C-alpha positions in Angstrom: -56.4 8.2 33.8 -53.5 6.2 35.4 -54.1 5.9 39.1 -51.6 4.4 41.6 -52.4 2.7 44.9 -48.8 1.4 45.7 -45.4 2.2 44.5 -42.7 -0.5 44.0 -39.4 -0.2 45.8 -37.0 2.3 44.1 -39.6 4.1 42.0 -40.3 7.8 41.9 -43.5 8.5 43.8 -43.7 12.3 44.6 -42.4 15.8 44.0 -42.8 19.0 45.8 -41.6 22.6 45.3 -40.0 24.5 48.1 -40.7 28.2 47.4 -40.1 31.7 48.8 -43.6 32.8 48.1 -46.3 30.2 48.8 -49.3 32.3 47.6 -47.6 33.1 44.3 -46.5 29.5 43.9 -50.0 28.2 44.4 -51.4 30.7 42.0 -48.8 29.7 39.3 -49.2 26.0 39.5 -52.9 25.8 39.9 -53.3 27.9 36.8 -50.7 26.1 34.8 -51.7 22.5 35.6 -55.4 22.9 36.6 -54.6 21.7 40.1 -56.8 22.2 43.2 -54.9 23.2 46.3 -55.4 21.9 49.9 -53.4 23.6 52.7 -52.3 21.2 55.5 -51.0 22.8 58.8 -47.3 22.1 59.5 -47.1 24.1 62.8 -45.7 27.5 63.5 -48.3 29.0 61.1 -46.9 27.2 58.1 -48.7 25.0 55.6 -47.9 22.1 53.3 -50.0 22.6 50.2 -51.2 19.4 48.5 -52.2 19.7 44.9 -54.9 17.5 43.4 -56.1 16.7 39.9 -59.4 14.7 39.3 -59.5 14.1 43.1 -56.0 12.5 43.2 -52.8 13.9 44.7 -50.3 15.0 42.1 -47.6 17.1 43.9 -47.1 19.6 46.6 -45.7 23.0 47.7 -44.0 24.1 50.9 -42.4 27.3 52.3 -38.6 27.4 52.1 -36.8 27.4 55.4 -35.8 30.9 56.4 -32.1 30.1 56.6 -32.2 28.9 52.9 -34.0 32.1 51.9 -31.3 34.1 53.7 -28.7 32.4 51.5 -30.5 33.4 48.4 -31.6 29.9 47.4 -34.3 30.1 44.7 -37.4 28.0 44.7 -36.7 24.4 43.7 -38.4 21.1 43.0 -37.6 18.0 45.1 -38.2 14.4 43.9 -39.0 11.5 46.1 -38.1 7.8 45.6 -40.3 5.1 47.3 -38.4 2.6 49.4 -39.5 -0.4 51.4 -37.1 0.5 54.3 -35.9 4.1 54.5 -33.5 3.4 57.4 -31.8 0.5 55.6 -31.5 2.5 52.4 -30.1 5.5 54.1 -27.6 3.3 56.0 -26.0 2.3 52.6 -25.7 5.8 51.2 -22.4 6.9 53.0 -20.6 3.7 52.3 -21.4 4.1 48.6 -19.9 7.6 48.6 -23.1 9.6 49.0 -24.2 11.9 51.8 -27.1 11.6 54.2 -28.3 15.2 54.4 -31.2 14.5 56.8 -31.3 11.2 58.7 -34.6 9.2 58.6 -37.5 10.9 60.4 -41.2 10.6 60.8 -43.6 12.9 58.8 -46.6 12.8 61.0 -48.6 9.6 60.1 -47.8 10.1 56.4 -44.6 8.2 56.2 -40.9 8.2 57.0 -38.3 10.0 55.0 -34.6 10.8 54.6 -32.8 13.3 52.4 -29.7 12.1 50.6 -27.3 13.2 47.9 -25.5 11.0 45.4 -21.6 11.4 45.1 -22.1 14.1 42.5 -24.1 16.2 44.9 -27.7 15.9 43.6 -30.2 15.7 46.5 -33.2 13.3 46.4 -35.7 12.2 49.0 -36.3 8.6 50.2 -39.9 7.9 51.1 -41.3 5.0 53.1 -45.0 5.3 52.8 -47.6 4.9 55.5 -50.8 6.9 55.0 -49.4 8.8 52.0 -48.1 6.7 49.1 -47.2 9.7 47.0 -48.9 10.8 43.8 -52.2 9.0 43.1 -52.1 9.9 39.5 -49.3 9.6 37.0 -48.6 9.9 33.2 -51.7 11.8 32.4 -52.4 15.5 31.9 -51.6 17.4 35.1 -49.6 14.6 36.7 -45.9 13.7 37.1 -44.6 11.5 34.3 -40.8 11.4 34.6 -37.8 12.3 36.8 -34.4 13.2 35.4 -31.0 13.6 37.0 -28.7 16.3 35.7 -25.1 15.8 36.9 -21.5 16.5 35.9 -20.5 12.8 36.5 -22.9 10.4 35.0 -20.6 7.4 35.6 -20.4 8.1 39.4 -24.1 8.6 39.6 -25.0 5.5 37.7 -22.6 3.4 39.9 -24.2 4.8 43.0 -27.8 4.1 42.1 -26.9 0.6 40.8 -25.6 -0.3 44.2 -28.3 1.5 46.2 -31.3 0.5 44.2 -30.2 -2.1 41.7 -30.9 0.3 38.8 -29.2 -0.5 35.5 -28.3 2.4 33.2 -28.4 2.6 29.4 -27.3 5.4 27.2 -27.8 6.6 23.7 -24.8 6.2 21.3 -23.6 9.8 22.0 -23.7 9.4 25.7 -26.0 12.5 25.9 -28.9 10.8 27.6 -29.2 7.8 30.0 -32.2 5.9 31.3 -32.4 3.9 34.5 -34.3 0.5 34.6 -35.6 -0.9 37.8 -35.0 -4.6 38.1 -36.4 -5.6 34.8 -39.7 -3.6 35.0 -41.0 -2.5 31.7 -41.4 1.1 32.6 -38.1 3.0 33.2 -37.3 4.4 36.6 -35.9 7.7 35.4 -33.4 9.5 33.2 -30.0 11.2 33.4 -28.2 13.7 31.4 -24.8 15.4 31.8 -24.7 19.1 32.7 -23.4 20.9 29.7 -20.6 23.6 30.1 -22.9 26.2 28.6 -25.4 25.8 31.3 -23.1 27.6 33.7 -23.2 27.0 37.5 -26.3 24.7 37.5 -26.1 22.5 40.5 -26.6 18.7 40.2 -30.3 18.1 40.6 -33.3 15.8 40.0 -36.1 17.5 37.9 -39.7 16.3 37.6 -41.6 16.3 34.4 -45.4 17.0 34.3 -47.7 15.9 31.5 -49.7 18.6 29.6 -52.2 18.4 26.8 -50.4 20.8 24.5 -46.8 22.0 25.0 -47.3 25.2 23.0 -50.3 26.2 25.0 -48.5 25.4 28.3 -45.5 27.6 27.2 -47.9 30.4 26.5 -49.5 30.0 29.9 -46.1 30.0 31.7 -45.3 33.3 30.1 -48.7 34.7 30.9 -48.3 33.8 34.5 -44.9 35.5 34.8 -42.7 32.4 34.4 -39.8 31.7 32.0 -39.3 29.2 29.3 -35.7 28.1 29.6 -35.5 25.4 26.9 -37.9 24.5 24.1 -40.2 23.6 22.8 -38.3 20.6 21.5 -39.3 17.2 20.2 -38.2 14.0 21.9 -38.7 11.4 19.1 -41.3 8.8 19.9 -41.9 10.4 23.3 -43.5 13.8 22.9 -42.9 17.6 22.9 -41.3 19.2 25.9 -40.1 22.5 27.4 -38.1 23.3 30.6 -40.0 26.1 32.4 -39.4 28.2 35.5 -41.9 29.6 37.9 -41.6 33.3 39.0 -39.7 32.3 42.2 -37.2 30.2 40.3 -38.6 26.6 40.5 -37.7 24.6 37.4 -39.6 21.6 36.0 -40.3 20.2 32.6 -43.7 20.1 30.9 -44.3 17.4 28.3 -47.1 16.5 25.9 -46.7 12.7 25.7 -47.4 10.8 22.5 -48.1 7.4 24.2 -48.6 7.7 28.0 -48.0 4.4 29.8 -49.6 3.2 33.0 -47.5 2.1 36.1 -44.9 -0.5 36.5 -46.5 -3.9 35.6 
């Protein structure tokens, strides 16, 4: 079990799903990943649901804003990047060609955050931790293990994150998959792939991966719970077996059975 007590600057630390049906979302994800759920009041009768595994926070779920629901936006996952100074990071975004979608604001006593998008349009959250560091468990069954950008302009995205965070990008020979390294740390910061034409109107996005014990069993569970399997199962050589899955409200994430899980960022 790989526990985390502090995240380095410019590393992914959290993910939550914004959904149109919180009860259904909780039922799906607790059954799929074996999570426990804890509802925290947000005001106005709404709750932010924190998921736990083995006593550690793993991810969360929140109700989608009514105006987004009215626009027909499906449920979607959101990824968070830990930063030392969210105001300083957000201040650089516009000059680098990105967009500050929500300026830095306080989240109770948990931390301070901003919502930004890179120049290709993929939203991501910046998180400056106070009482909530993010996930206390990573790279083990039921925990987040990877984060991946899907975009139509990999060069623009790579240039943006290099200037914003100092990330360096490397690609396979075909240019079909990229990895981001974070200032020489052994563990990669995340991945990136180009959106293929056959995917249709998929918007640029960051997608979380969650570790599972057995990919085939998880796929069967997704179907049993009313979800969809969009891609897979497929083998990632030397990494594991994965599938892209969708919850009944439309939220998309990847499940992966890792061959050799790694601890944090030493």
